[in-house]
C-alpha positions as CSV (number, residue, x, y, z in Angstrom):
1,M,-52.9,80.9,131.5
2,T,-55.5,83.4,132.2
3,L,-56.1,85.9,129.4
4,T,-59.1,88.2,129.8
5,I,-60.4,89.6,126.6
6,N,-63.1,92.3,126.6
7,D,-64.5,94.6,123.9
8,T,-61.8,97.2,124.4
9,S,-59.0,95.7,126.5
10,M,-57.0,92.5,127.1
11,T,-55.2,91.6,130.4
12,S,-53.5,88.6,131.9
13,D,-52.9,87.3,135.4
14,Y,-49.2,86.5,134.5
15,T,-48.0,89.8,132.9
16,A,-48.5,93.5,133.5
17,H,-48.7,94.0,129.7
18,T,-52.1,94.9,128.3
19,A,-53.8,95.5,124.9
20,Q,-56.2,98.3,124.4
21,E,-58.4,99.2,121.4
22,T,-57.1,102.4,119.8
23,P,-59.0,105.6,120.6
24,S,-60.0,105.7,116.9
25,R,-61.2,102.1,117.1
26,T,-59.1,101.2,114.1
27,G,-57.0,98.6,115.8
28,W,-55.3,97.5,119.0
29,E,-52.1,98.6,120.8
30,V,-50.2,96.1,122.9
31,S,-47.9,97.5,125.6
32,W,-44.8,95.4,124.7
33,L,-45.2,96.4,121.0
34,P,-45.2,100.2,121.2
35,G,-45.9,102.0,118.0
36,Q,-47.6,99.0,116.3
37,T,-51.3,98.9,115.6
38,L,-52.6,95.4,115.4
39,D,-55.9,93.8,114.5
40,R,-57.8,92.0,117.2
41,N,-56.6,88.5,116.4
42,T,-53.0,89.6,116.3
43,A,-53.4,91.5,119.6
44,I,-54.7,88.2,121.1
45,T,-51.5,86.5,119.7
46,A,-49.3,89.2,121.3
47,M,-51.1,88.9,124.6
48,T,-50.8,85.1,124.5
49,L,-47.0,85.4,124.1
50,A,-46.8,87.9,127.0
51,D,-48.9,85.6,129.1
52,L,-46.7,82.6,128.4
53,A,-43.6,84.6,129.0
54,G,-44.9,85.6,132.4
55,E,-46.2,82.2,133.4
56,H,-43.5,79.8,132.1
57,D,-39.8,79.3,132.6
58,L,-39.1,79.0,128.9
59,H,-35.9,77.0,129.2
60,Q,-33.9,75.3,126.4
61,G,-36.0,72.6,124.7
62,H,-39.3,73.8,126.2
63,R,-42.2,72.2,124.4
64,L,-43.8,75.5,123.5
65,C,-40.8,76.9,121.6
66,P,-42.1,75.8,118.1
67,H,-45.4,77.4,118.8
68,I,-43.8,80.6,120.1
69,A,-41.8,80.9,116.9
70,G,-44.9,80.7,114.8
71,W,-46.9,83.1,116.9
72,A,-44.0,85.6,117.0
73,A,-43.8,85.4,113.2
74,E,-47.3,86.9,113.0
75,L,-45.9,89.9,114.9
76,G,-42.6,90.5,113.2
77,P,-39.9,89.6,115.8
78,T,-38.3,86.1,116.2
79,G,-39.5,83.9,119.0
80,P,-36.6,84.8,121.2
81,E,-37.0,88.5,120.5
82,A,-40.8,88.4,121.2
83,I,-40.3,86.6,124.5
84,A,-37.5,88.9,125.5
85,R,-39.6,92.0,124.8
86,A,-42.7,90.5,126.5
87,T,-40.8,89.6,129.7
88,Q,-39.7,93.2,130.1
89,P,-41.7,95.8,131.9
90,S,-42.8,98.7,129.8
91,S,-39.5,100.5,130.7
92,G,-37.5,97.2,130.2
93,T,-33.8,96.7,130.8
94,T,-31.3,95.6,128.2
95,R,-29.8,93.0,130.5
96,D,-33.2,91.2,130.9
97,H,-33.8,91.4,127.2
98,D,-30.3,90.0,126.3
99,H,-30.8,87.1,128.9
100,A,-34.2,86.1,127.6
101,A,-33.2,86.3,123.9
102,G,-30.1,84.3,124.6
103,Q,-32.1,81.6,126.4
104,L,-34.5,81.1,123.5
105,D,-31.7,81.4,120.9
106,R,-30.1,78.4,122.5
107,E,-33.4,76.5,122.3
108,A,-33.8,77.3,118.6
109,A,-30.3,75.9,117.9
110,D,-31.3,72.5,119.3
């Protein structure tokens, strides 16, 4: 995982999603969470999830699933919803979202 955190931006080698400090410098915006303003720590959490979603094949029973659920809870969506959203490009497709959410829903049931 390679997450690069600067004073005003966050990027990753494994996802095209980014986080930017808001123009008013009152928070952070993460590309896969449009419309939400986060604090710096929560933006780091969101970028960590996007990075993991891009780097790993998060199959049923993956060892990171409990951690993903906890990190996602900081942001609002469930673990499967967060990964599904983070794996989509900014213009995302419903089919990709449904596939990723279903994959992690099966993991949560185990």
